[in-house]
Structures are given as structure tokens and as C-alpha cells.
N, C-alpha and C positions, 0 to 999 in steps of 0.2 A: 728737112728731116721730120719724119712722122713720129710723134710721141705716143706711146701706149701706156697710159697710166692705169694700173691695175691694183691700186691700193685696196686691200680687203678690210672692210669694217667687220670686226668680230663681235663688238659689244658697244652699245650706246646706253648711257644713263643720263638723259637730259637734265633731270632734276638735280644731279650732282655735278654736271658739266664734265662727265667722264666719257672718254672715247678710247676704245682699244682697236688698234690697227695692225694688220700684218703687212710687212714690206715684201713686195714680190719682185721688184726690179730696181735698177739704178735710178730710173726716173722717179720712182716713189720716194727714194731718199732725197732727191733734189726738191721734190714737192714738199716733203715734211720740213726740210730746211727753211722753206719759205712760209710755212704755216705756223710752226712753233715760234712763240714770241717770248721776249723777256718778261718774267713774272709768271709764266705758265708753270705748272707742276708736271714733271715727267717722271714716270716710274720705270725702274729697270733693275737689272741684276748686275752686280759688279763684284770685284775682289778687293779686299783691303787687308793690310797687315794685321795679324792678330795682336792682342794685347800682351806685350812681353813683360809687363811690370811684375807679374807673378812668377816669372821664371827665375830660378836660382842660378842656373847655368845657361848662358846665352849661346845659341848656336850661330854659326856664320850665316845661315839662311833663316829668314823669318818666315813663319807659316802664313800663308795667305788664306783668308776665309771668304766664302761666298756669302754675300748679303743682298737683300732686296732693299732698295732705297727709293725715296722720292726726292727729287731736287727741285728747287726753285730756280728756273732757268735764268742765267745771266748772259750766256753766249751760245750761239748755234753756228756750226761750221760744217758745210758739206765738203768733205775731203775727196775730191775726184781722183787723186793719185792713189788713195787707199780703198776707194769704193765703200766709204762709210760716212755716217753722219755722227759728229761729235757734239754732244750737248753738255755744257758745263754749268755748274751752279752749286749752291749751298744745300746740304742735306737737311730736309725738313721732316722727312718721314723715314723711319728706320730704327735700328738699335740705338738706344739712348746715348751710348758712349760716342757715337759718330754724329749726333745732331749738331748742326752748326759748322761742321767740317765741309771743305770743298771737295767736289768729286766731278769727274767726267764720265759720262755714259756714252758708249759707242754702239751704234746700230748699223747692221748690215742687211743685205737681202736675206729674207727668211726670218728675220727677227720680228718680235711683236713689241709695239710701243703703246 
């Protein structure tokens, strides 16, 4: 089987150890799963439950808010059955109330890492 790796480098800042990549196909996801290591910092967008402590009346549905976070990688898993890469770790960059919490970031074809 011929592999066609087409991972697009969108930005490099060598002095900061920063690399921004666009995922263009499933092989890119597999490759990233082998490049990202425990202890790396990965940035992404995710959804978390909003802070309900200020609510006087709780609804059955909790509002989910979109946040940008950076996680310190603890585990990376290429999920072939869902065509995505799951990166798990502790939030080290993001809104203060979420720092130290654990989060999974999921990446698919077309996403930027």
C-alpha cells in the first residue's frame, strides 16, 4: 500500500518549539499519533460545561461553552474506527477555572494542530 503523507506545515517558530500543522488525510492522523509524545503541549478547541455555581435555578441541560486550551500530553490514541486522533492530558493553558483539569482533544482530517 502506498502512503501519501500530505501534512501541511502552516507555521513554525523554532525559538519557541512551536509547530502548526493542517491534517489533510487519515495517514496524517496516524503520523501525528506517532510524533506527539508524552509531555508535549498540544493546543486545541474543545467544549466544557459552563460554571453552574452562579445559577439559582438549574436546568436539566447544562450549557457547554467553547474554549481554547493547551494540554500537557499524557496519552495519544489513533482511533481508526472513528477516523480521529485523541490526545488526552491536563489543561495547562486556558481559562483559569479549568487549569489542572483533564481534557481530551479530538482531531480529524481538516483540523489544525
